[in-house]
N, C-alpha and C positions, 0 to 999 in steps of 0.2 A: 504494500500500500504506500502511496506517495506521501511524503512528509509535507505538511502545510508550512508555508513561510510565515513569519510574523509580519504584521503590517509595518510599513515604512514609518519611521519616526518623523515628527514634524521638522526637526533640524535637518535630517537628510533630504527631505522634500524641498526645504528652503534653499539648500545648497545647489540643488539641481535646477531650480527655477531661474529662468532668464531674468536678469535685473531690469531690462527694459519692459518685459512683460509685466513684471510686478509694478513698475512705475505707471504703465498704461492702465492697469487695473485700478490703481489709486486715482488716476485722473478720471477714469470712467465713473467711479463712485462719486467724485466731486461733481461731475457734470449731471449725474442723475439726481444728486441732492439739489442742485440748482433748478433742474427741470421740475422737481417736486414742489418748488416754491419755498424751500427752506433757506434761511439766510446763511451765508458763509461767515465763519468767524475770521478773525485776522490771521489765524494759523492756516485756515483753508485757503485764503487769498495768497499767502506767501508760498504755500505748497503748490498751488495751481500755477503761479508764476514760474517757479523752479521747474515744474514738469513741462510747461509750455516752452521754456528755453532749452530743454534737454534735446539734443539732436537725435537721440535714440528712440524717443517717444514719437513715432511717426503717426500721421493721420490714419494710415491703414491699421497699424497696431492698436491705436485708440478705438477705431471702429470695431475691431475684433473683440477688444476688451469690453466695450459697451454691450455687444451681443452676448458675450459670455456672462457678464454680470446680470444682464436682463434675463437670460435663460435660467440661471441659477435661482433668481428671485421667483420666476414663474413655476419652475419644475422641482425645486428643491435640490438637495445634494445628489450627486451621482453615486452609484454604488462603488465606483472606483476611488472616490475622494477619501482622504484620510480625515476623519473627524476627531478633533482634539478632545 
């Protein structure tokens, strides 16, 4: 019988995640917050400016992150996600 592997720890997952993808996800969450009509804090504005100035956070990557965050909000966690 095959041995089951233990789930990947959060630290291991974070090390493998692309830093620009992580930044794009943050930017997507900020945009969704703005679209929901919630005000941005001073921290949100500073972070949004830093992410907008980052050359690695492209429009295409941001669009993919918006789709990903929106899908997760609609459908919940995937069975492949590691839930802390």
